[in-house]
PDB file of the backbone (N, CA, C, O) and the ligand in Angstrom, with CONECT records:
HET     ZN  A 101       1
ATOM      1  N   MET A   1     120.473 112.716  90.317  1.00  0.00           N
ATOM      2  CA  MET A   1     121.047 111.375  90.500  1.00  0.00           C
ATOM      3  C   MET A   1     120.557 110.773  91.812  1.00  0.00           C
ATOM      4  O   MET A   1     120.631 111.403  92.867  1.00  0.00           O
ATOM      5  N   MET A   2     120.063 109.559  91.728  1.00  0.00           N
ATOM      6  CA  MET A   2     119.526 108.884  92.913  1.00  0.00           C
ATOM      7  C   MET A   2     120.649 108.245  93.715  1.00  0.00           C
ATOM      8  O   MET A   2     121.687 107.869  93.171  1.00  0.00           O
ATOM      9  N   PHE A   3     120.418 108.128  95.034  1.00  0.00           N
ATOM     10  CA  PHE A   3     121.353 107.378  95.862  1.00  0.00           C
ATOM     11  C   PHE A   3     121.200 105.893  95.590  1.00  0.00           C
ATOM     12  O   PHE A   3     120.088 105.393  95.421  1.00  0.00           O
ATOM     13  N   GLU A   4     122.313 105.200  95.550  1.00  0.00           N
ATOM     14  CA  GLU A   4     122.240 103.746  95.443  1.00  0.00           C
ATOM     15  C   GLU A   4     121.681 103.184  96.751  1.00  0.00           C
ATOM     16  O   GLU A   4     122.106 103.613  97.824  1.00  0.00           O
ATOM     17  N   PRO A   5     120.747 102.244  96.694  1.00  0.00           N
ATOM     18  CA  PRO A   5     120.191 101.681  97.934  1.00  0.00           C
ATOM     19  C   PRO A   5     121.265 101.130  98.867  1.00  0.00           C
ATOM     20  O   PRO A   5     121.110 101.178 100.087  1.00  0.00           O
ATOM     21  N   SER A   6     122.345 100.610  98.305  1.00  0.00           N
ATOM     22  CA  SER A   6     123.384 100.005  99.141  1.00  0.00           C
ATOM     23  C   SER A   6     124.034 101.035 100.060  1.00  0.00           C
ATOM     24  O   SER A   6     124.612 100.669 101.083  1.00  0.00           O
ATOM     25  N   LEU A   7     123.947 102.311  99.709  1.00  0.00           N
ATOM     26  CA  LEU A   7     124.568 103.343 100.533  1.00  0.00           C
ATOM     27  C   LEU A   7     123.792 103.609 101.815  1.00  0.00           C
ATOM     28  O   LEU A   7     124.339 104.162 102.769  1.00  0.00           O
ATOM     29  N   ILE A   8     122.526 103.221 101.843  1.00  0.00           N
ATOM     30  CA  ILE A   8     121.712 103.527 103.009  1.00  0.00           C
ATOM     31  C   ILE A   8     121.195 102.270 103.681  1.00  0.00           C
ATOM     32  O   ILE A   8     120.217 102.327 104.427  1.00  0.00           O
ATOM     33  N   GLU A   9     121.831 101.145 103.433  1.00  0.00           N
ATOM     34  CA  GLU A   9     121.478  99.924 104.145  1.00  0.00           C
ATOM     35  C   GLU A   9     121.810 100.075 105.620  1.00  0.00           C
ATOM     36  O   GLU A   9     122.676 100.860 106.006  1.00  0.00           O
ATOM     37  N   GLN A  10     121.101  99.303 106.431  1.00  0.00           N
ATOM     38  CA  GLN A  10     121.398  99.331 107.859  1.00  0.00           C
ATOM     39  C   GLN A  10     122.811  98.829 108.104  1.00  0.00           C
ATOM     40  O   GLN A  10     123.212  97.797 107.565  1.00  0.00           O
ATOM     41  N   ASP A  11     123.561  99.558 108.917  1.00  0.00           N
ATOM     42  CA  ASP A  11     124.912  99.142 109.265  1.00  0.00           C
ATOM     43  C   ASP A  11     124.875  98.040 110.317  1.00  0.00           C
ATOM     44  O   ASP A  11     123.884  97.876 111.029  1.00  0.00           O
ATOM     45  N   ALA A  12     125.961  97.293 110.401  1.00  0.00           N
ATOM     46  CA  ALA A  12     125.984  96.105 111.261  1.00  0.00           C
ATOM     47  C   ALA A  12     125.971  96.451 112.744  1.00  0.00           C
ATOM     48  O   ALA A  12     125.546  95.631 113.558  1.00  0.00           O
ATOM     49  N   ASP A  13     126.421  97.627 113.108  1.00  0.00           N
ATOM     50  CA  ASP A  13     126.551  97.958 114.521  1.00  0.00           C
ATOM     51  C   ASP A  13     125.369  98.749 115.060  1.00  0.00           C
ATOM     52  O   ASP A  13     125.488  99.409 116.092  1.00  0.00           O
ATOM     53  N   GLY A  14     124.229  98.693 114.377  1.00  0.00           N
ATOM     54  CA  GLY A  14     123.031  99.341 114.895  1.00  0.00           C
ATOM     55  C   GLY A  14     122.916 100.798 114.504  1.00  0.00           C
ATOM     56  O   GLY A  14     122.036 101.509 114.989  1.00  0.00           O
ATOM     57  N   PHE A  15     123.785 101.237 113.644  1.00  0.00           N
ATOM     58  CA  PHE A  15     123.693 102.595 113.111  1.00  0.00           C
ATOM     59  C   PHE A  15     123.322 102.512 111.643  1.00  0.00           C
ATOM     60  O   PHE A  15     123.568 101.502 110.983  1.00  0.00           O
ATOM     61  N   ARG A  16     122.731 103.578 111.141  1.00  0.00           N
ATOM     62  CA  ARG A  16     122.533 103.677 109.707  1.00  0.00           C
ATOM     63  C   ARG A  16     122.618 105.141 109.305  1.00  0.00           C
ATOM     64  O   ARG A  16     122.515 106.043 110.138  1.00  0.00           O
ATOM     65  N   THR A  17     122.805 105.350 108.029  1.00  0.00           N
ATOM     66  CA  THR A  17     122.965 106.706 107.520  1.00  0.00           C
ATOM     67  C   THR A  17     121.631 107.210 107.011  1.00  0.00           C
ATOM     68  O   THR A  17     120.981 106.551 106.199  1.00  0.00           O
ATOM     69  N   CYS A  18     121.223 108.373 107.484  1.00  0.00           N
ATOM     70  CA  CYS A  18     119.977 108.985 107.036  1.00  0.00           C
ATOM     71  C   CYS A  18     120.085 109.352 105.561  1.00  0.00           C
ATOM     72  O   CYS A  18     121.093 109.914 105.132  1.00  0.00           O
ATOM     73  N   GLY A  19     119.057 109.040 104.790  1.00  0.00           N
ATOM     74  CA  GLY A  19     119.071 109.336 103.367  1.00  0.00           C
ATOM     75  C   GLY A  19     118.820 110.800 103.060  1.00  0.00           C
ATOM     76  O   GLY A  19     118.978 111.232 101.918  1.00  0.00           O
ATOM     77  N   THR A  20     118.428 111.571 104.075  1.00  0.00           N
ATOM     78  CA  THR A  20     118.133 112.993 103.853  1.00  0.00           C
ATOM     79  C   THR A  20     119.271 113.881 104.335  1.00  0.00           C
ATOM     80  O   THR A  20     119.797 114.687 103.567  1.00  0.00           O
ATOM     81  N   CYS A  21     119.663 113.738 105.619  1.00  0.00           N
ATOM     82  CA  CYS A  21     120.733 114.605 106.137  1.00  0.00           C
ATOM     83  C   CYS A  21     122.101 113.930 106.032  1.00  0.00           C
ATOM     84  O   CYS A  21     123.128 114.566 106.268  1.00  0.00           O
ATOM     85  N   LEU A  22     122.114 112.634 105.674  1.00  0.00           N
ATOM     86  CA  LEU A  22     123.341 111.865 105.475  1.00  0.00           C
ATOM     87  C   LEU A  22     124.175 111.741 106.753  1.00  0.00           C
ATOM     88  O   LEU A  22     125.368 111.446 106.691  1.00  0.00           O
ATOM     89  N   GLU A  23     123.547 111.966 107.907  1.00  0.00           N
ATOM     90  CA  GLU A  23     124.232 111.758 109.175  1.00  0.00           C
ATOM     91  C   GLU A  23     124.062 110.311 109.607  1.00  0.00           C
ATOM     92  O   GLU A  23     123.039 109.679 109.344  1.00  0.00           O
ATOM     93  N   ARG A  24     125.078 109.806 110.268  1.00  0.00           N
ATOM     94  CA  ARG A  24     125.028 108.446 110.780  1.00  0.00           C
ATOM     95  C   ARG A  24     124.395 108.487 112.163  1.00  0.00           C
ATOM     96  O   ARG A  24     124.894 109.172 113.056  1.00  0.00           O
ATOM     97  N   LYS A  25     123.298 107.754 112.346  1.00  0.00           N
ATOM     98  CA  LYS A  25     122.545 107.830 113.591  1.00  0.00           C
ATOM     99  C   LYS A  25     122.182 106.433 114.049  1.00  0.00           C
ATOM    100  O   LYS A  25     122.114 105.510 113.237  1.00  0.00           O
ATOM    101  N   PRO A  26     121.942 106.261 115.381  1.00  0.00           N
ATOM    102  CA  PRO A  26     121.501 104.956 115.876  1.00  0.00           C
ATOM    103  C   PRO A  26     120.142 104.589 115.299  1.00  0.00           C
ATOM    104  O   PRO A  26     119.335 105.458 114.968  1.00  0.00           O
ATOM    105  N   ILE A  27     119.907 103.297 115.186  1.00  0.00           N
ATOM    106  CA  ILE A  27     118.682 102.794 114.562  1.00  0.00           C
ATOM    107  C   ILE A  27     117.438 103.289 115.290  1.00  0.00           C
ATOM    108  O   ILE A  27     116.354 103.356 114.710  1.00  0.00           O
ATOM    109  N   SER A  28     117.604 103.634 116.567  1.00  0.00           N
ATOM    110  CA  SER A  28     116.459 104.129 117.343  1.00  0.00           C
ATOM    111  C   SER A  28     116.015 105.509 116.879  1.00  0.00           C
ATOM    112  O   SER A  28     114.941 105.980 117.253  1.00  0.00           O
ATOM    113  N   GLU A  29     116.841 106.155 116.065  1.00  0.00           N
ATOM    114  CA  GLU A  29     116.480 107.478 115.533  1.00  0.00           C
ATOM    115  C   GLU A  29     115.733 107.383 114.210  1.00  0.00           C
ATOM    116  O   GLU A  29     115.498 108.394 113.547  1.00  0.00           O
ATOM    117  N   PHE A  30     115.353 106.143 113.823  1.00  0.00           N
ATOM    118  CA  PHE A  30     114.606 105.945 112.587  1.00  0.00           C
ATOM    119  C   PHE A  30     113.279 105.271 112.902  1.00  0.00           C
ATOM    120  O   PHE A  30     113.208 104.413 113.781  1.00  0.00           O
ATOM    121  N   TYR A  31     112.241 105.654 112.195  1.00  0.00           N
ATOM    122  CA  TYR A  31     110.955 105.000 112.349  1.00  0.00           C
ATOM    123  C   TYR A  31     110.951 103.681 111.600  1.00  0.00           C
ATOM    124  O   TYR A  31     111.516 103.569 110.512  1.00  0.00           O
ATOM    125  N   LYS A  32     110.306 102.678 112.193  1.00  0.00           N
ATOM    126  CA  LYS A  32     110.138 101.398 111.505  1.00  0.00           C
ATOM    127  C   LYS A  32     109.157 101.561 110.349  1.00  0.00           C
ATOM    128  O   LYS A  32     108.232 102.371 110.404  1.00  0.00           O
ATOM    129  N   ASP A  33     109.380 100.780 109.314  1.00  0.00           N
ATOM    130  CA  ASP A  33     108.550 100.861 108.109  1.00  0.00           C
ATOM    131  C   ASP A  33     108.263  99.459 107.605  1.00  0.00           C
ATOM    132  O   ASP A  33     108.574  99.116 106.464  1.00  0.00           O
ATOM    133  N   GLY A  34     107.655  98.639 108.490  1.00  0.00           N
ATOM    134  CA  GLY A  34     107.300  97.278 108.102  1.00  0.00           C
ATOM    135  C   GLY A  34     108.467  96.313 108.256  1.00  0.00           C
ATOM    136  O   GLY A  34     109.463  96.634 108.904  1.00  0.00           O
ATOM    137  N   ILE A  35     108.342  95.129 107.658  1.00  0.00           N
ATOM    138  CA  ILE A  35     109.400  94.132 107.706  1.00  0.00           C
ATOM    139  C   ILE A  35     109.734  93.688 106.304  1.00  0.00           C
ATOM    140  O   ILE A  35     108.913  93.787 105.392  1.00  0.00           O
ATOM    141  N   ASP A  36     110.958  93.194 106.138  1.00  0.00           N
ATOM    142  CA  ASP A  36     111.355  92.727 104.812  1.00  0.00           C
ATOM    143  C   ASP A  36     111.000  91.248 104.638  1.00  0.00           C
ATOM    144  O   ASP A  36     110.366  90.654 105.510  1.00  0.00           O
ATOM    145  N   ALA A  37     111.402  90.663 103.528  1.00  0.00           N
ATOM    146  CA  ALA A  37     111.032  89.295 103.197  1.00  0.00           C
ATOM    147  C   ALA A  37     111.599  88.287 104.187  1.00  0.00           C
ATOM    148  O   ALA A  37     111.087  87.173 104.299  1.00  0.00           O
ATOM    149  N   ASN A  38     112.645  88.666 104.900  1.00  0.00           N
ATOM    150  CA  ASN A  38     113.268  87.772 105.872  1.00  0.00           C
ATOM    151  C   ASN A  38     112.718  87.959 107.280  1.00  0.00           C
ATOM    152  O   ASN A  38     113.176  87.303 108.216  1.00  0.00           O
ATOM    153  N   GLY A  39     111.740  88.846 107.438  1.00  0.00           N
ATOM    154  CA  GLY A  39     111.159  89.091 108.748  1.00  0.00           C
ATOM    155  C   GLY A  39     111.944  90.086 109.584  1.00  0.00           C
ATOM    156  O   GLY A  39     111.641  90.279 110.761  1.00  0.00           O
ATOM    157  N   ASN A  40     112.944  90.716 108.998  1.00  0.00           N
ATOM    158  CA  ASN A  40     113.705  91.735 109.715  1.00  0.00           C
ATOM    159  C   ASN A  40     112.989  93.085 109.587  1.00  0.00           C
ATOM    160  O   ASN A  40     112.421  93.403 108.542  1.00  0.00           O
ATOM    161  N   PRO A  41     113.026  93.867 110.662  1.00  0.00           N
ATOM    162  CA  PRO A  41     112.375  95.184 110.565  1.00  0.00           C
ATOM    163  C   PRO A  41     113.051  96.057 109.530  1.00  0.00           C
ATOM    164  O   PRO A  41     114.275  96.066 109.394  1.00  0.00           O
ATOM    165  N   ARG A  42     112.230  96.784 108.808  1.00  0.00           N
ATOM    166  CA  ARG A  42     112.758  97.775 107.863  1.00  0.00           C
ATOM    167  C   ARG A  42     112.545  99.149 108.473  1.00  0.00           C
ATOM    168  O   ARG A  42     111.630  99.351 109.270  1.00  0.00           O
ATOM    169  N   TYR A  43     113.387 100.077 108.097  1.00  0.00           N
ATOM    170  CA  TYR A  43     113.294 101.426 108.645  1.00  0.00           C
ATOM    171  C   TYR A  43     113.208 102.425 107.512  1.00  0.00           C
ATOM    172  O   TYR A  43     113.699 102.193 106.408  1.00  0.00           O
ATOM    173  N   ARG A  44     112.568 103.546 107.816  1.00  0.00           N
ATOM    174  CA  ARG A  44     112.523 104.633 106.839  1.00  0.00           C
ATOM    175  C   ARG A  44     113.943 105.069 106.520  1.00  0.00           C
ATOM    176  O   ARG A  44     114.849 104.904 107.337  1.00  0.00           O
ATOM    177  N   ARG A  45     114.133 105.628 105.324  1.00  0.00           N
ATOM    178  CA  ARG A  45     115.481 106.044 104.938  1.00  0.00           C
ATOM    179  C   ARG A  45     115.848 107.389 105.554  1.00  0.00           C
ATOM    180  O   ARG A  45     117.022 107.754 105.604  1.00  0.00           O
ATOM    181  N   ASP A  46     114.832 108.134 106.028  1.00  0.00           N
ATOM    182  CA  ASP A  46     115.127 109.402 106.691  1.00  0.00           C
ATOM    183  C   ASP A  46     114.933 109.247 108.204  1.00  0.00           C
ATOM    184  O   ASP A  46     114.051 108.510 108.644  1.00  0.00           O
ATOM    185  N   CYS A  47     115.746 109.934 108.987  1.00  0.00           N
ATOM    186  CA  CYS A  47     115.689 109.820 110.440  1.00  0.00           C
ATOM    187  C   CYS A  47     114.458 110.547 110.987  1.00  0.00           C
ATOM    188  O   CYS A  47     113.777 111.273 110.262  1.00  0.00           O
ATOM    189  N   LYS A  48     114.186 110.339 112.276  1.00  0.00           N
ATOM    190  CA  LYS A  48     113.002 110.946 112.883  1.00  0.00           C
ATOM    191  C   LYS A  48     113.018 112.455 112.731  1.00  0.00           C
ATOM    192  O   LYS A  48     111.986 113.077 112.477  1.00  0.00           O
ATOM    193  N   GLN A  49     114.197 113.036 112.887  1.00  0.00           N
ATOM    194  CA  GLN A  49     114.316 114.490 112.793  1.00  0.00           C
ATOM    195  C   GLN A  49     113.947 114.970 111.385  1.00  0.00           C
ATOM    196  O   GLN A  49     113.173 115.915 111.229  1.00  0.00           O
ATOM    197  N   CYS A  50     114.503 114.316 110.371  1.00  0.00           N
ATOM    198  CA  CYS A  50     114.205 114.713 108.999  1.00  0.00           C
ATOM    199  C   CYS A  50     112.747 114.448 108.653  1.00  0.00           C
ATOM    200  O   CYS A  50     112.118 115.226 107.937  1.00  0.00           O
ATOM    201  N   TYR A  51     112.215 113.345 109.167  1.00  0.00           N
ATOM    202  CA  TYR A  51     110.816 113.022 108.908  1.00  0.00           C
ATOM    203  C   TYR A  51     109.923 114.114 109.470  1.00  0.00           C
ATOM    204  O   TYR A  51     108.961 114.537 108.828  1.00  0.00           O
ATOM    205  N   ARG A  52     110.254 114.571 110.690  1.00  0.00           N
ATOM    206  CA  ARG A  52     109.465 115.622 111.330  1.00  0.00           C
ATOM    207  C   ARG A  52     109.552 116.910 110.516  1.00  0.00           C
ATOM    208  O   ARG A  52     108.546 117.588 110.308  1.00  0.00           O
ATOM    209  N   ILE A  53     110.751 117.241 110.059  1.00  0.00           N
ATOM    210  CA  ILE A  53     110.941 118.456 109.270  1.00  0.00           C
ATOM    211  C   ILE A  53     110.158 118.375 107.962  1.00  0.00           C
ATOM    212  O   ILE A  53     109.510 119.342 107.562  1.00  0.00           O
ATOM    213  N   SER A  54     110.218 117.224 107.299  1.00  0.00           N
ATOM    214  CA  SER A  54     109.527 117.104 106.024  1.00  0.00           C
ATOM    215  C   SER A  54     108.016 117.181 106.219  1.00  0.00           C
ATOM    216  O   SER A  54     107.294 117.685 105.359  1.00  0.00           O
ATOM    217  N   ARG A  55     107.544 116.676 107.358  1.00  0.00           N
ATOM    218  CA  ARG A  55     106.106 116.768 107.641  1.00  0.00           C
ATOM    219  C   ARG A  55     105.705 118.217 107.876  1.00  0.00           C
ATOM    220  O   ARG A  55     104.668 118.661 107.383  1.00  0.00           O
ATOM    221  N   LEU A  56     106.506 118.949 108.616  1.00  0.00           N
ATOM    222  CA  LEU A  56     106.207 120.355 108.864  1.00  0.00           C
ATOM    223  C   LEU A  56     106.173 121.129 107.561  1.00  0.00           C
ATOM    224  O   LEU A  56     105.287 121.956 107.346  1.00  0.00           O
ATOM    225  N   LYS A  57     107.137 120.864 106.690  1.00  0.00           N
ATOM    226  CA  LYS A  57     107.201 121.560 105.413  1.00  0.00           C
ATOM    227  C   LYS A  57     105.975 121.251 104.563  1.00  0.00           C
ATOM    228  O   LYS A  57     105.388 122.154 103.968  1.00  0.00           O
ATOM    229  N   SER A  58     105.585 119.973 104.503  1.00  0.00           N
ATOM    230  CA  SER A  58     104.457 119.611 103.660  1.00  0.00           C
ATOM    231  C   SER A  58     103.160 120.212 104.200  1.00  0.00           C
ATOM    232  O   SER A  58     102.237 120.510 103.442  1.00  0.00           O
ATOM    233  N   ARG A  59     103.103 120.389 105.550  1.00  0.00           N
ATOM    234  CA  ARG A  59     101.913 120.984 106.128  1.00  0.00           C
ATOM    235  C   ARG A  59     101.789 122.459 105.716  1.00  0.00           C
ATOM    236  O   ARG A  59     100.691 122.995 105.564  1.00  0.00           O
ATOM    237  N   ARG A  60     102.943 123.083 105.543  1.00  0.00           N
ATOM    238  CA  ARG A  60     102.928 124.492 105.116  1.00  0.00           C
ATOM    239  C   ARG A  60     102.856 124.625 103.594  1.00  0.00           C
ATOM    240  O   ARG A  60     102.825 125.740 103.074  1.00  0.00           O
ATOM    241  N   GLY A  61     102.829 123.513 102.883  1.00  0.00           N
ATOM    242  CA  GLY A  61     102.736 123.569 101.436  1.00  0.00           C
ATOM    243  C   GLY A  61     104.058 123.872 100.772  1.00  0.00           C
ATOM    244  O   GLY A  61     104.090 124.307  99.621  1.00  0.00           O
ATOM    245  N   VAL A  62     105.179 123.642 101.499  1.00  0.00           N
ATOM    246  CA  VAL A  62     106.498 123.890 100.938  1.00  0.00           C
ATOM    247  C   VAL A  62     107.171 122.553 100.691  1.00  0.00           C
ATOM    248  O   VAL A  62     107.177 121.692 101.570  1.00  0.00           O
ATOM    249  N   LYS A  63     107.733 122.369  99.516  1.00  0.00           N
ATOM    250  CA  LYS A  63     108.398 121.118  99.223  1.00  0.00           C
ATOM    251  C   LYS A  63     109.877 121.199  99.559  1.00  0.00           C
ATOM    252  O   LYS A  63     110.606 120.224  99.374  1.00  0.00           O
TER     253      LYS A  63
HETATM  254 ZN    ZN A 101     118.221 112.843 108.839  1.00  0.00          ZN2+
END
């Protein structure tokens, strides 16, 4: 079952919930991923920590 996109939208107070570890973290803990149609920055759904972990895993050939 997929997460609904609305569950991982950016929160109003500068925090958002990571789509991988589901922890609530400041927006600075997420990498930017372009801008949306309104010119607002978009962020990856996984936090920097999870992104780093997933990169390490993929480098070792582990999913
Ligand atoms: Zn995370």
